[in-house]
VOKENU-854846 format. One record per residue (C-alpha): residue number from 1; residue in three letters; x, y, z. Coordinates in nm, 3 decimals. Layout:
BEGIN
k,r,c1,c2,c3
NUM,Ala,X,Y,Z
...
This chain:
BEGIN
k,r,c1,c2,c3
1,Met,17.818,13.153,-11.463
2,Asp,18.054,13.352,-11.252
3,Pro,17.901,13.575,-10.979
4,Leu,17.952,13.898,-11.174
5,Gln,17.782,13.763,-11.486
6,Arg,17.498,13.616,-11.279
7,Gly,17.458,13.953,-11.107
8,Ile,17.439,14.143,-11.435
9,Leu,17.180,13.898,-11.569
10,Ala,16.981,13.922,-11.244
11,Thr,16.964,14.302,-11.262
12,Gly,16.805,14.289,-11.604
13,Trp,17.068,14.524,-11.750
14,Trp,17.154,14.253,-11.996
15,Arg,16.967,13.936,-12.071
16,Ala,17.092,13.634,-12.260
17,Ala,16.865,13.576,-12.556
18,Ala,16.656,13.265,-12.522
19,Pro,16.746,12.995,-12.771
20,Gln,16.488,12.886,-13.022
21,His,16.267,12.632,-12.847
22,Pro,16.328,12.293,-13.010
23,Ala,15.978,12.173,-12.915
24,Ser,15.834,12.414,-13.170
25,Leu,16.002,12.217,-13.445
26,Ala,15.864,11.898,-13.590
27,Pro,16.020,11.581,-13.451
28,Ala,16.218,11.359,-13.688
29,Arg,15.996,11.153,-13.914
30,Ala,15.970,10.793,-13.802
31,Gly,16.092,10.537,-14.050
32,Arg,16.310,10.783,-14.243
33,Arg,16.651,10.620,-14.292
34,Ala,16.857,10.860,-14.501
35,Ala,17.232,10.866,-14.440
36,Tyr,17.335,11.071,-14.139
37,Pro,17.431,11.409,-14.287
38,His,17.725,11.494,-14.058
39,Glu,18.061,11.318,-14.068
40,Leu,18.222,11.552,-13.819
41,Ala,18.561,11.412,-13.715
42,Leu,18.638,11.472,-13.349
43,Thr,18.894,11.375,-13.087
44,Thr,18.796,11.289,-12.730
45,Leu,18.961,11.447,-12.427
46,Asp,19.192,11.148,-12.404
47,Gly,19.287,11.160,-12.774
48,Arg,19.065,10.888,-12.919
49,Pro,18.893,10.948,-13.255
50,Ala,18.516,10.999,-13.253
51,Arg,18.251,11.077,-13.513
52,Leu,17.928,11.268,-13.472
53,Ser,17.752,11.013,-13.695
54,Ala,17.797,10.754,-13.416
55,Leu,17.517,10.940,-13.235
56,Ala,17.258,10.883,-13.512
57,Gly,16.921,10.803,-13.358
58,Lys,16.963,11.048,-13.069
59,Val,16.892,11.416,-13.034
60,Val,17.235,11.581,-13.022
61,Phe,17.309,11.901,-12.829
62,Val,17.627,12.043,-12.986
63,Asn,17.795,12.340,-12.819
64,Leu,18.100,12.519,-12.958
65,Trp,18.298,12.688,-12.682
66,Ala,18.646,12.785,-12.563
67,Ser,18.800,12.838,-12.220
68,Trp,18.908,13.193,-12.316
69,Cys,18.549,13.293,-12.407
70,Pro,18.368,13.449,-12.103
71,Pro,18.013,13.389,-12.238
72,Cys,18.107,13.027,-12.314
73,Val,18.237,12.972,-11.963
74,Ala,17.929,13.148,-11.821
75,Glu,17.682,12.911,-11.988
76,Leu,17.868,12.587,-11.909
77,Pro,17.713,12.539,-11.559
78,Gly,17.363,12.550,-11.709
79,Ile,17.461,12.310,-11.987
80,His,17.613,12.074,-11.731
81,Ala,17.298,12.087,-11.518
82,Leu,17.083,12.011,-11.826
83,Tyr,17.319,11.727,-11.924
84,Gln,17.271,11.570,-11.582
85,Arg,16.889,11.588,-11.617
86,Met,16.861,11.434,-11.965
87,Asn,16.825,11.067,-12.059
88,Pro,17.157,10.975,-12.228
89,Ala,16.985,10.700,-12.426
90,Lys,16.784,10.967,-12.609
91,Val,16.987,11.291,-12.594
92,Ala,17.363,11.314,-12.648
93,Phe,17.582,11.611,-12.560
94,Val,17.880,11.706,-12.772
95,Leu,18.073,12.002,-12.639
96,Ile,18.341,12.099,-12.888
97,Ser,18.629,12.297,-12.742
98,Leu,18.792,12.534,-12.988
99,Asp,19.088,12.597,-12.757
100,Glu,19.417,12.589,-12.948
101,Asn,19.574,12.446,-12.633
102,Pro,19.363,12.146,-12.522
103,Ala,19.530,12.153,-12.179
104,Lys,19.348,12.479,-12.101
105,Ala,19.011,12.321,-12.175
106,Arg,19.099,12.012,-11.972
107,Ala,19.206,12.230,-11.677
108,Leu,18.877,12.423,-11.680
109,Leu,18.673,12.102,-11.697
110,Lys,18.866,11.949,-11.408
111,Arg,18.847,12.265,-11.197
112,Gln,18.467,12.285,-11.241
113,Asn,18.406,11.907,-11.216
114,Tyr,18.218,11.896,-11.546
115,Thr,18.136,11.545,-11.664
116,Phe,17.972,11.611,-12.001
117,Pro,18.155,11.478,-12.308
118,Val,18.403,11.725,-12.455
119,Tyr,18.574,11.687,-12.790
120,Phe,18.822,11.874,-13.006
121,Pro,18.782,11.911,-13.384
122,Ala,19.003,11.671,-13.578
123,Ala,18.945,11.863,-13.902
124,Pro,18.801,12.200,-14.006
125,Leu,18.439,12.232,-13.896
126,Pro,18.186,12.207,-14.181
127,Ala,17.849,12.383,-14.190
128,Pro,17.646,12.411,-13.970
129,Phe,17.928,12.390,-13.713
130,Asp,18.156,12.654,-13.865
131,Ser,18.010,12.948,-13.673
132,Pro,18.224,13.262,-13.655
133,Ser,18.087,13.336,-13.305
134,Leu,18.117,13.169,-12.968
135,Pro,17.933,13.021,-12.798
136,Thr,17.718,12.853,-13.060
137,Thr,17.472,12.573,-12.995
138,Ile,17.320,12.346,-13.259
139,Ile,17.045,12.095,-13.182
140,Leu,17.026,11.799,-13.418
141,Thr,16.727,11.569,-13.460
142,Pro,16.779,11.191,-13.436
143,Asp,16.828,11.180,-13.813
144,Gly,17.088,11.459,-13.801
145,Gln,16.882,11.752,-13.924
146,Val,16.935,12.093,-13.763
147,Ala,16.635,12.155,-13.538
148,Ala,16.765,12.474,-13.377
149,Gln,17.074,12.692,-13.374
150,His,17.164,12.967,-13.129
151,Thr,17.465,13.196,-13.124
152,Gly,17.556,13.372,-12.802
153,Leu,17.507,13.318,-12.432
154,Ala,17.190,13.135,-12.331
155,Glu,17.043,12.955,-12.033
156,Tyr,16.962,12.603,-12.149
157,Asn,16.877,12.450,-11.812
158,Thr,16.509,12.535,-11.819
159,Ala,16.202,12.314,-11.800
160,Glu,16.087,12.439,-12.141
161,Phe,16.415,12.365,-12.316
162,Lys,16.440,12.021,-12.153
163,Ala,16.085,11.945,-12.267
164,Gly,16.174,12.056,-12.618
165,Leu,16.468,11.815,-12.633
166,Glu,16.248,11.535,-12.500
167,Thr,15.985,11.609,-12.766
168,Leu,16.245,11.588,-13.041
169,Ala,16.369,11.258,-12.897
170,Lys,16.029,11.087,-12.929
């Protein structure tokens, strides 16, 4: 978050709504082996094809953002901090940049030293990823079901939210 946005949040004049706590949702049912419901086609930062379904078996934190979106940019430090605290064997992060010019997203990531995985859509985004608002975050269970969805600025780097992701990953 930039200093001005952090200052506004600290004053209490405006508070980012807390995302729905994923721990309040039931974890994926063990032994259930239905087909992964999302065949979201993506492109990595370096242009390689990727598919969301390759992350089946993990909790997936999906965040839709753009470099021109101030609330998106404001929540990226917290997402990055959470990313660094999570076990990558159990929780995957998929940050999808909706920048029309990928170079702008790459420049922001480099400038801020973010290391989380960032992708670009390789096709139109299907539901539940076709949100008309940014930022939008969708949490998927290991079997690909939507466990939580939040539109708007939020602080994800909290002990409660981390615990919720860990509960879903069990």
